[in-house]
C-alpha positions, 0 to 999 in steps of 0.5 A: 500500500502506498503512503497517503498523508492526509493533512488538515487545515484550519484555514476556511476549513469545512465543518468537522465530519466523522471520517472512516479513515480505515475500515472500521476506524472512524475519526472525528477531528474538531478545532481546539484553540490554544492562545488563539491558534487552532491545534485541533484535537480528535476522538476515535470510534473503533468498530468491534466484532460485536458491532459496538464501538470502543471510543478513544478520548472525547471531544466537545460536541455541538449541533453539527457533530452530535447528530453525527455521533448519534447516527453512527452510534445509535444515540450512544447505544452502540458505544461499548466504552470510552477510554480517556487516553491523554491526561490533558484531554479532559474538557469534553468529559463533563458534557459527555456525562450530560449527553450520554449518562447511560454509559456512566451508569453502566460503568463504561467510561475510563479516565486517566489518573489525572481525569479521575483526580480532577473530576472526582464527581464523575463516576469513572469505571476505572483508570486507563493506566491499569493494565487490566483495563487496557486488556479488556478489548484484546485481541481486537484493540491493544493498548500500551503506555510509553516507558521512561516518562510520566503518565500519572502526573506529568509536569509541567502541566502547561507543556508536558502533554507527551505521554498517553495510551497508544492503541492498535486497532488490529483489523485495520493495522492502524495505530491511534495516538494523541500527543506522543507521536505526531503525523504531518507537518507541524500542527501549529505555529507554536509547535513550529517554533519549538521544532523547526527542523522537524516540519517536513517529517511525516511522523515526529515526537511531541515537542516536549520530548525529550527535555520535559517528557522523559524522566530525569533518570539514567535509564529513562531515554533508553527505556523509551527508545527500547519501548518504541523499538519493541512496539514496532516489533510486537504490533503489526501496523502500517497507518497512524492517526494523531490528535493534533496532526492528521493521519497517514495510511501506509508507511507509518511503521517505517515513519516511526522508526525514522522518527526514532532514529532522528531523535537518537542523538537527543535521546542519547544526550538526555541519557548522558546528561542524567548519568546514563550511557549513550544510545 
């Protein structure tokens, strides 16, 4: 399969629309503004063999997008569960509680540890950081959390949004990511200032890696490097979608390996500066 890079534009963009980007994988990407810049954000509906959907993350719905979600999921009845994947993608969950209370009543909404702490009034079913929760949809959907960086309580909160649950939808060989991996050219003016040398790369790491995202320990950089390598060995994927970027159909695994190789020097520098060995 050839590489297809699909880029979003925030200039005169059409109204958000749910798009089936791979068989059974439906993506809703909506505007999301930081300091007046639209960096966009997404949520993903993965059709399971039982006909229901596993939903990854959540976005705020409006008069345009809620009818689309209702049509796809039969007013939410076909949603098996919602899993929060990034600790800082939080703003939509309170409104989802109001619109789809049945999911919460049935114990089918899982938050990251930060979701659970920051929204204690919502009846979370558990934490997406729990390995037992991550295995609930195996073998159709696999989930992992990158090693060597903080997931439970990342600091500084303003900029360290790197870590989160990475998911593989096996039937379509597509990897779903929020912030750690970024597909496409730099997603915003802000990121273009932080990572100017990466703007032409189809897959890059979030701007907070490695200086903020990685733990300040001798082994953190090596742990993350080995984790990415192992992911490419264990998971059969060739496509990828990211929250603040876009999606690529074909070539994603090699793109991620190229991204890792491009980051090798900075990872090695991080390791050495924290008392570890070169990578």
